[in-house]
C-alpha positions in Angstrom: 35.1 -42.6 -37.4 36.4 -43.4 -34.0 35.3 -40.9 -31.3 37.7 -40.1 -28.4 37.2 -42.1 -25.3 36.4 -40.7 -21.9 39.9 -41.6 -20.8 41.4 -39.8 -23.7 39.4 -36.7 -23.0 40.5 -36.8 -19.3 44.1 -37.2 -20.2 44.0 -34.4 -22.7 42.3 -32.0 -20.3 45.0 -32.8 -17.7 47.8 -32.3 -20.2 46.6 -29.0 -21.6 45.6 -27.3 -18.4 48.6 -28.3 -16.4 51.2 -28.5 -19.2 52.7 -31.9 -18.4 54.2 -33.5 -21.5 52.3 -34.3 -24.6 50.1 -37.0 -26.0 51.4 -38.8 -29.0 48.5 -41.1 -29.7 46.8 -40.5 -33.1 43.1 -40.3 -32.5 40.5 -39.3 -35.1 38.1 -36.7 -33.6 34.6 -35.9 -34.6 34.7 -32.5 -36.3 31.6 -31.5 -34.4 33.3 -32.1 -31.0 34.5 -28.5 -30.6 35.7 -29.0 -27.1 38.1 -31.9 -27.9 39.2 -30.0 -31.1 40.0 -26.9 -28.9 42.0 -29.1 -26.5 44.0 -30.6 -29.4 44.7 -27.2 -30.9 45.9 -25.9 -27.6 48.1 -29.0 -27.1 49.7 -28.4 -30.6 50.5 -24.8 -29.6 52.0 -26.0 -26.4 54.2 -28.5 -28.1 55.3 -25.9 -30.7 56.1 -23.2 -28.2 56.1 -23.7 -24.5 53.7 -24.2 -21.5 53.9 -20.5 -20.6 54.1 -18.8 -24.0 51.8 -15.7 -24.2 50.2 -17.1 -27.3 48.5 -19.7 -25.2 46.5 -17.2 -23.2 43.7 -16.5 -25.7 43.2 -20.2 -26.7 42.9 -21.0 -23.0 40.3 -18.3 -22.6 38.3 -19.8 -25.5 38.7 -23.3 -24.1 37.3 -22.0 -20.8 34.2 -20.8 -22.7 33.8 -24.3 -24.2 34.1 -25.9 -20.8 31.6 -23.4 -19.3 29.1 -24.0 -22.1 29.4 -27.7 -21.3 28.8 -27.3 -17.6 32.4 -28.2 -16.7 33.0 -25.3 -14.4 36.0 -26.7 -12.6 37.8 -27.2 -15.9 36.8 -23.8 -17.1 38.2 -22.2 -13.9 41.5 -24.1 -14.3 41.8 -23.0 -17.9 41.1 -19.3 -16.9 43.5 -19.5 -14.0 46.3 -20.8 -16.2 45.6 -18.1 -18.9 45.6 -15.4 -16.2 48.9 -16.6 -14.8 50.4 -16.6 -18.3 49.3 -13.0 -18.8 50.7 -12.0 -15.4 54.1 -13.6 -16.3 54.3 -11.9 -19.6 52.8 -8.4 -18.8 53.0 -7.9 -15.0 51.0 -8.6 -11.9 48.5 -5.8 -12.3 47.5 -5.1 -15.9 44.4 -4.5 -17.9 45.1 -7.7 -19.9 44.1 -10.0 -17.1 40.7 -8.3 -16.5 38.7 -10.3 -19.0 39.9 -13.5 -17.3 38.7 -12.2 -13.9 35.4 -11.2 -15.4 35.0 -14.6 -17.0 35.9 -16.3 -13.7 33.1 -14.4 -11.9 30.6 -15.4 -14.6 31.8 -19.0 -14.3 31.5 -18.9 -10.5 28.0 -17.6 -10.9 27.1 -20.4 -13.3 28.7 -22.8 -10.9 26.7 -21.3 -8.0 29.9 -20.5 -6.1 28.9 -17.0 -5.1 31.2 -16.7 -2.1 34.1 -17.0 -4.4 32.4 -14.7 -7.0 32.0 -12.0 -4.4 35.6 -12.2 -3.3 36.7 -11.8 -6.9 34.3 -9.0 -7.5 35.8 -7.0 -4.7 39.3 -7.8 -6.0 38.3 -6.5 -9.4 37.0 -3.3 -8.0 40.2 -2.8 -6.0 42.2 -3.6 -9.1 40.4 -0.9 -11.1 40.5 1.8 -8.4 44.1 1.3 -7.2 46.1 -0.1 -10.1 44.7 1.8 -13.1 47.0 4.7 -14.1 44.9 6.3 -16.9 41.2 6.8 -17.6 40.4 5.1 -20.9 37.3 3.8 -22.7 38.3 0.3 -21.7 38.3 1.3 -18.0 34.8 2.7 -18.3 33.6 -0.5 -20.1 35.2 -2.5 -17.3 33.3 -0.6 -14.6 30.1 -1.1 -16.4 30.8 -4.8 -16.8 31.5 -5.1 -13.0 28.2 -3.3 -12.4 26.5 -5.9 -14.6 28.2 -8.8 -12.7 26.8 -7.3 -9.4 23.3 -7.0 -10.9 23.5 -10.6 -11.7 24.4 -11.3 -8.1 21.3 -9.5 -6.9 19.1 -12.1 -8.7 21.3 -15.2 -8.3 23.2 -14.9 -5.1 21.7 -15.6 -1.7 19.0 -13.0 -0.8 21.1 -11.9 2.2 23.6 -10.4 -0.1 21.2 -8.4 -2.3 22.0 -5.1 -0.6 25.7 -5.8 -1.0 25.3 -6.3 -4.7 23.0 -3.3 -5.1 25.6 -1.0 -3.5 28.5 -2.4 -5.4 26.6 -2.2 -8.7 25.7 1.4 -8.1 29.2 2.3 -7.0 30.7 0.7 -10.1 28.3 2.6 -12.4 28.9 5.9 -10.7 32.7 5.3 -11.1 32.0 4.7 -14.8 30.1 8.0 -15.1 32.8 9.9 -13.2 35.5 8.4 -15.5 33.4 9.2 -18.6 32.9 12.8 -17.6 36.6 13.2 -17.0 37.5 11.6 -20.3 34.8 12.9 -22.6 33.3 15.9 -20.8 30.0 16.1 -19.0 27.9 16.7 -22.1 29.2 13.9 -24.4 26.5 11.6 -25.9 28.6 8.6 -24.9 27.5 9.2 -21.4 23.9 8.6 -22.2 23.9 4.8 -21.8 25.8 5.1 -18.5 23.4 7.7 -17.2 20.4 5.5 -18.1 21.9 2.4 -16.5 22.0 4.5 -13.3 18.4 5.6 -13.8 17.3 1.9 -14.0 19.3 1.2 -10.8 17.3 3.9 -9.0 14.1 2.1 -10.0 15.5 -1.3 -8.9 16.4 0.0 -5.5 13.1 1.8 -5.2 11.4 -1.6 -5.9 13.6 -3.3 -3.4 12.6 -0.8 -0.7 8.9 -1.3 -1.6 9.2 -5.1 -1.4 10.4 -5.0 2.2 12.5 -7.6 3.9 16.2 -7.7 4.6 17.4 -5.9 1.4 14.9 -3.1 2.0 16.2 -2.6 5.6 19.8 -2.7 4.6 19.4 -0.3 1.7 17.8 2.2 4.2 20.7 2.0 6.6 22.5 5.3 6.9 25.8 3.5 7.3 25.9 -0.2 6.2 25.7 -2.4 9.2 24.2 0.3 11.5 20.9 0.2 13.3 20.0 3.7 12.0 17.7 3.6 9.0 15.9 6.1 6.9 12.1 6.0 6.4 10.9 4.3 3.2 9.3 7.5 2.0 12.6 9.4 2.4 14.5 6.7 0.4 11.9 6.6 -2.3 12.1 10.4 -2.7 15.9 10.1 -2.9 15.7 7.5 -5.7 13.0 9.6 -7.5 15.0 12.8 -7.3 18.3 11.1 -8.4 16.5 9.5 -11.4 15.1 12.9 -12.4 18.5 14.5 -12.1 20.1 11.8 -14.3 17.4 12.1 -16.9 17.8 15.9 -16.8 21.5 15.5 -17.6 20.6 13.3 -20.6 18.2 16.1 -21.7 21.0 18.7 -21.2 23.4 16.6 -23.4 21.0 16.8 -26.4 20.0 20.5 -25.7 23.7 21.6 -25.6 24.6 19.6 -28.8 25.7 21.6 -31.9 23.2 21.8 -33.6 20.6 21.2 -30.9 19.2 17.7 -31.1 15.5 18.6 -30.7 14.3 15.0 -31.0 16.8 13.9 -28.3 15.5 16.6 -26.0 11.9 15.6 -26.7 12.7 11.9 -26.0 14.4 12.9 -22.7 11.2 14.8 -21.8 9.2 11.6 -22.7 11.4 9.6 -20.3 10.9 12.2 -17.6 7.1 11.8 -18.0 7.6 8.0 -17.8 9.6 8.5 -14.6 6.6 10.3 -13.0 4.4 7.4 -13.9 6.8 4.9 -12.3 6.6 6.9 -9.1 2.8 7.4 -9.4 2.9 11.2 -9.9 0.0 11.4 -12.4 -0.3 15.2 -12.3 3.3 15.8 -13.3 3.2 13.0 -15.8 0.3 14.6 -17.7 2.0 17.9 -18.1 5.3 16.2 -19.1 3.7 14.0 -21.7 2.1 17.1 -23.3 5.4 18.8 -23.4 7.2 15.8 -24.9 4.6 15.4 -27.6 4.8 19.1 -28.5 8.6 18.8 -28.6 8.5 15.9 -31.0 6.3 17.9 -33.3 8.8 20.8 -33.1 11.6 18.4 -34.0 9.7 17.6 -37.2 9.1 14.0 -36.3 6.6 12.6 -38.8 3.0 12.9 -37.6 2.1 9.4 -38.8 5.1 8.0 -36.9 4.0 9.7 -33.7 0.5 8.5 -34.1 1.7 4.9 -34.8 4.1 4.8 -31.9 1.9 6.2 -29.2 -1.2 4.2 -30.4 0.1 1.3 -28.2 1.0 1.4 -24.5 4.5 0.5 -23.3 5.9 -1.2 -20.1 8.0 1.1 -17.9 10.7 1.8 -17.4 12.1 1.3 -20.9 15.0 -1.1 -21.3 17.3 1.5 -22.8 17.3 5.2 -23.7 16.4 5.8 -27.3 17.3 9.2 -28.7 14.7 9.1 -31.5 11.2 7.8 -32.0 12.4 5.6 -34.8 14.9 3.8 -32.5 12.3 3.3 -29.8 9.9 1.9 -32.4 12.5 -0.5 -33.7 13.3 -1.7 -30.2 9.8 -3.1 -29.9 10.6 -5.7 -32.6 12.7 -8.1 -30.5 9.6 -8.9 -28.4 8.4 -10.8 -31.5 11.3 -13.2 -30.8 9.4 -14.9 -28.0 8.5 -18.5 -28.4 4.7 -18.2 -28.2 3.6 -21.6 -29.6 1.5 -22.3 -26.4 -0.7 -19.3 -27.1 -2.8 -21.1 -29.7 -2.6 -18.1 -32.1 -3.6 -15.6 -29.4 -1.6 -12.4 -29.9 0.0 -10.4 -27.1 0.9 -6.7 -27.5 3.0 -6.5 -24.4 5.5 -9.0 -22.9 6.9 -9.1 -19.4 9.2 -11.7 -17.8 10.2 -11.4 -14.1 13.8 -11.1 -13.5 14.3 -13.9 -11.0 12.7 -15.8 -8.1 14.6 -13.6 -5.6 13.7 -10.3 -7.3 10.4 -10.6 -9.1 8.1 -7.9 -10.5 10.8 -6.2 -12.6 12.5 -7.0 -15.8 16.1 -8.0 -15.9 18.3 -4.8 -16.2 20.7 -6.6 -18.4 20.4 -8.9 -21.4 19.4 -12.4 -20.5 19.6 -15.6 -22.6 16.6 -15.6 -25.0 12.9 -15.3 -24.4 11.8 -18.8 -23.9 8.2 -19.2 -22.8 7.4 -22.2 -20.6 4.0 -23.5 -19.6 4.0 -21.2 -16.5 2.6 -18.0 -17.9 -0.4 -15.8 -17.8 -2.1 -14.0 -20.7 -4.2 -11.0 -19.8 -6.5 -8.7 -21.6 -7.4 -5.4 -20.1 -8.1 -1.7 -20.7 -5.8 1.1 -19.6 -7.9 4.1 -18.6 -7.6 7.6 -20.1 -7.7 10.7 -17.9 -10.2 10.6 -15.1 -10.9 13.2 -12.5 -11.4 12.5 -8.8 -12.5 15.1 -6.2 -10.6 15.1 -2.9 -13.1 16.2 -0.2 -10.5 17.4 2.3 -8.7 19.8 -0.1 -11.8 20.5 -2.3 -9.7 20.1 -5.4 -9.7 17.7 -8.4 -7.0 15.2 -9.0 -6.4 13.7 -12.5 -5.2 10.2 -13.0 -4.8 7.8 -15.9 -3.4 4.3 -16.8 -5.6 2.4 -14.4 -6.4 -1.2 -15.1 -10.0 -1.8 -16.2 -11.9 -4.9 -17.3 -9.0 -7.3 -16.5 -9.5 -10.8 -17.9 -7.2 -13.7 -17.4 -7.2 -15.6 -20.8 -4.6 -18.2 -19.9 -4.3 -20.3 -17.9 -7.8 -21.5 -17.8 -8.5 -21.5 -14.0 -11.7 -20.9 -12.1 -12.5 -17.3 -11.5 -11.6 -16.0 -8.0 -9.2 -18.8 -7.6 -5.9 -18.2 -5.7 -3.9 -18.5 -8.9 -6.0 -15.9 -10.7 -5.7 -13.6 -7.7 -2.0 -14.0 -7.6 -1.6 -13.3 -11.3 -3.8 -10.2 -11.0 -1.8 -8.9 -8.0 1.4 -9.2 -10.0 -0.1 -7.4 -13.0 -1.2 -4.5 -10.8 2.5 -3.9 -9.8 3.4 -3.0 -13.3 3.6 0.5 -14.8 2.6 1.5 -18.3 3.0 4.5 -20.6 -0.6 4.9 -21.8 -1.8 5.4 -25.3 -1.4 9.1 -26.2 -3.3 11.3 -28.6 -1.6 14.7 -28.9 0.1 14.0 -25.7 -3.1 13.2 -23.8 -3.7 9.7 -22.4 -6.8 8.0 -23.7 -8.3 4.6 -22.9 -7.0 1.6 -24.9 -7.2 -2.1 -25.0 -4.1 -4.3 -24.4 -3.0 -7.9 -24.0 0.0 -8.8 -21.9 1.9 -12.0 -21.6 3.3 -12.3 -18.0 6.0 -14.9 -17.3 6.7 -15.4 -13.6 10.0 -16.6 -12.4 8.5 -19.2 -10.2 5.7 -21.7 -10.9 2.5 -20.6 -9.3 0.4 -23.4 -7.9 
């Protein structure tokens, strides 16, 4: 079988993307060469119809995906641009049909590391949604959420000087999705729950950015973007905390006002509210909230064995998504088993944490990333999470209860000398994490755990 030459591929790309004539040479193509096959299929359509026929738009979109997967970002952009122009010619200058092409262009720019162009197109997409959309639909809400995701990607991949820009735009897009959803479905519709929880996670991300310091922390605290007037860190942290509580409260209200009342959904919302207190180091409130959530799960007739099994192991916080039942939350732990753990030499980990990116470490990615591939740069810890302990405060003469403290921390992998700089750095990163403790009847008790920690950068 004769494979297409490099010259043939170049000519075919030029012909298909720019619509100049057709190639008449008969060339046998390897059936596994999906890119060349896609190009030939598109050329056949072009010959059968015309260079601007609307039926070419979707094949051009798929061709762009093939180019992007092959790392040919300029060709992918050209295919998307031509597909978008065909849509505009057939349906009008400002239509919903072109939005997938714009979104794909932004992702392609990101893969291409052309973030200046990506930011310009992100602002254009927000303007298109806000000024040219005539009706609120489910597609509009999905588009706002996708735009928010694209900005979250920018936080981790764009230059650090634009982190605050992406934070604000991601938040604004998500709030627009929530407002549109409330207008379309009503304030207490269960379809709002994923949107509300995305906003909860964004409050956590911004709180982490404030705590990390640096330029993003300063810009997020500006009262007006670009001004020299900034709020105190404590004020901003309190703002994110209260906003997260309010959003979780709305989720609880959605299940409480359902017909019939979704008692398990209410109990899970209470569980997440307790987790939120842990994330912001409010141990006293968390203790009370965990007891309430546990009682609510019992009142909702959740099987006692299932409750015991689920709460026997700690969890990393905040959770990746909101689960309205204990069964859903239990099933969501299964994907962690998809990690490639061959380097662990049969050592088992009960918890898995991968940093989001080099520019925004210490938190998990707030959106789905590609796979869970473990490289040689990881740490495996064993430790105990404490149960409830009491500490007397001399000044106030009262007792403070705390829990979930790290005890007996041991670095199992990599094998480095104790008290080395690498071990100290890994331990420092571990201490930044938050955990839901093991619970018995809603009360934290001490438990053992092992955690695999994958940093975004190689630690020397």
